[in-house]
C-alpha positions, -999 to 999 in steps of 0.1 A, spaced: -17 839 -580 -23 833 -617 -48 804 -624 -51 784 -656 -79 765 -673 -76 741 -702 -106 727 -719 -105 699 -745 -136 697 -767 -145 670 -791 -173 679 -816 -196 654 -834 -182 664 -868 -159 688 -887 -190 708 -896 -200 710 -859 -165 721 -851 -166 749 -877 -200 761 -866 -194 761 -829 -159 776 -831 -172 805 -853 -200 811 -827 -174 810 -798 -151 835 -815 -180 859 -819 -195 852 -784 -166 850 -759 -151 885 -761 -185 899 -749 -193 873 -723 -162 860 -706 -138 873 -680 -107 891 -691 -78 867 -693 -40 873 -691 -37 851 -721 -61 830 -742 -53 805 -770 -73 781 -791 -54 751 -805 -69 728 -831 -57 693 -821 -76 673 -847 -103 674 -873 -130 676 -846 -111 686 -814 -98 718 -799 -80 729 -768 -89 762 -752 -62 775 -729 -67 805 -707 -47 821 -679 -64 844 -655 -50 868 -628 -69 850 -600 -88 818 -594 -120 839 -589 -117 853 -624 -110 818 -638 -142 806 -621 -162 834 -637 -146 824 -670 -156 788 -665 -192 797 -657 -194 818 -688 -179 789 -709 -205 765 -694 -233 789 -705 -219 787 -740 -215 750 -740 -251 746 -727 -263 768 -756 -242 749 -782 -241 715 -767 -258 699 -797 -225 703 -815 -203 688 -787 -195 652 -782 -173 656 -751 -158 683 -728 -128 676 -705 -117 705 -684 -85 709 -663 -76 738 -640 -51 748 -614 -26 774 -602 1 785 -627 34 773 -612 59 786 -638 
């Protein structure tokens, strides 16, 4: 069953947003699980939603672990991370 992850990130500033997003775009293709779909939505001057749908929960968990590694590396840019996850129902 497909499994989704939604991560809301608030950065300390617009500059932090720009720097971290640039690094993420360069980093994630080489370091995260393949996703059925992946979207990044800017929801404010310093906030973004990352949406990913994976084929299985196990792949989603691998993706979450990879994202955590990135957030640990770039945490000095980040004010808050809120993550949601669950099976895709429709």
